[in-house]
N, C-alpha and C positions, 0 to 999 in steps of 0.2 A: 303670232309663232314666228320666234328667227328661227334662222335657214343660216350655215355655213354654204358659202360657197369664196371663190378659187377667181383671185383678176390678176390680172398681166401688168406688173407694172415697166414702165422702161427699163431698166437692166435689170428685167427676169424677174425679181425679187415674189415669193410665193409669200399671197397674203392671204390670212383669214376678218374676212368683218360679218360682222354678224349686220343683217339687215333686215327690216320686213317683210316677210315673207307675203305675197295674193294667193292664201292658202293652198298651193300642189308643194310636196315635201318633197322631197328629191330623197331618195332611196342608200342608206349604207349601200347596196349594191353596184348603184348607179354613181353617188361618189367615189365609192371606192375606183368604180373604173376610167373616170374622170382623174382620179391621183396615179390611176395606172398611167394613162395612156398621160400623162405633162410630163412625166417619170418616163420615159420611153422615150415621149422628145426630145427629154435637155439630156439619157444621156446617146441619142444621137448623133445633137447635133453639135456634141462636144467631144465623142471621136468620129464626126465628118471626116478632120484633118491630123487624128495620130494616126505614128503608128507603129507594125508593133514593133514587140524588143529585138524580136527576131527575127524582122523585114514585112512590109506590106501594109496596105492599108487592116486595123482591127475589124473585121465580119460585123455587121449586124447581128449575126446571128446566138455571137459567144454571148454582146451584153446584152442587148434587153432578152435573154430569158424571165422567165418568169418568177426563179427564182433571185437573178441581180436583181433586176429588178422590185423586189422587197426588199431585196437588203438593202438600196437604190435609200429606200420612205424609212427604215428599221437602226442604220444605224447613224449614229450622235460623229461628231468631230473627237469629241472628246476619247470616244471608243476606239476608231478608225487607226487616229492617233498610237493607239497602243498594243491598236493590233497588227499595227505596218513598227513600230519598238521594237515588237517580239520577233515577229519573222526577218528585221535583217540586223536585230541583236550577235547573230554568229558570223554573219560575217564579217563583224572585225578583226581586227587583231588587237590582240596586248600590243607591240610594237607601236599601232596603231593610234592602240589610246596613246601613252605617249605621249608620244609624237600630237598630236591635239592637247595636249595639257597642256608640253610643254611648250608650246608657241600661240599658246589661250589659243587655236580655233577650233572646231565644230569637226564632229567623226561625219564619217561620210554616210552611215545614221541621217542623225538632224539634215544633212545639206538637200539629204533627198526626198524628207518630209518637208524639207520648205521648199525644197523646189515645183516638187506636188499640187502644197497651195497656192503657190506662186502659180501659177499656170493655171487651177482653177479659177481664183482668185479675176479675172485677167478675159477669164472665160465666161465671165457670167453669168456662169452653173449659182442655183440658192443655196444658197446655207443651208439649206437647213438638210440640201442631201450632197452638202459638201464633202462627209464624208466617205459618204456608201460611194459616193465618186471620185476616189480617192483612193483607196483600196482597190476599185478599177485599173482604173490607173496606173498607181503602180502596179499588178501580176498582168493584166495587157499590154501596158509599155515600155516597161522597167523590166520589168522578167523576174519581177521582186513573188519568192516561195506566199500566194498564205490563201488557206483554207476558204474558198467563200461559196 
């Protein structure tokens, strides 16, 4: 029988590798618990040194709820970027868009999403969870009103 297992690499990437099982199969609820624990650890590690948009450290109880962990696991990067742009769309004036277009610069929404992705990339967050983590970062550290 083949069994999926999670292995940590030096760069904290999550790998799925099939290997021959020794006859003991891990139940799906055990596997889900392992994934949830790993994601909680990633969230805690990422937000450990982050400051909320209104000041103070990001409380663990706000980012480590079961709903937030599920969102981090299930939100891919493309969907997260779309959510971020939709949330930021109304914050850019027509004048700002014209100025950005005239000077060939990017608007503040694009800059904010790119900066968030840069922070995530430098933090060692596994790419698989970058979408959900970006949403949490924008919500709690940048003050973007995103419904999650």
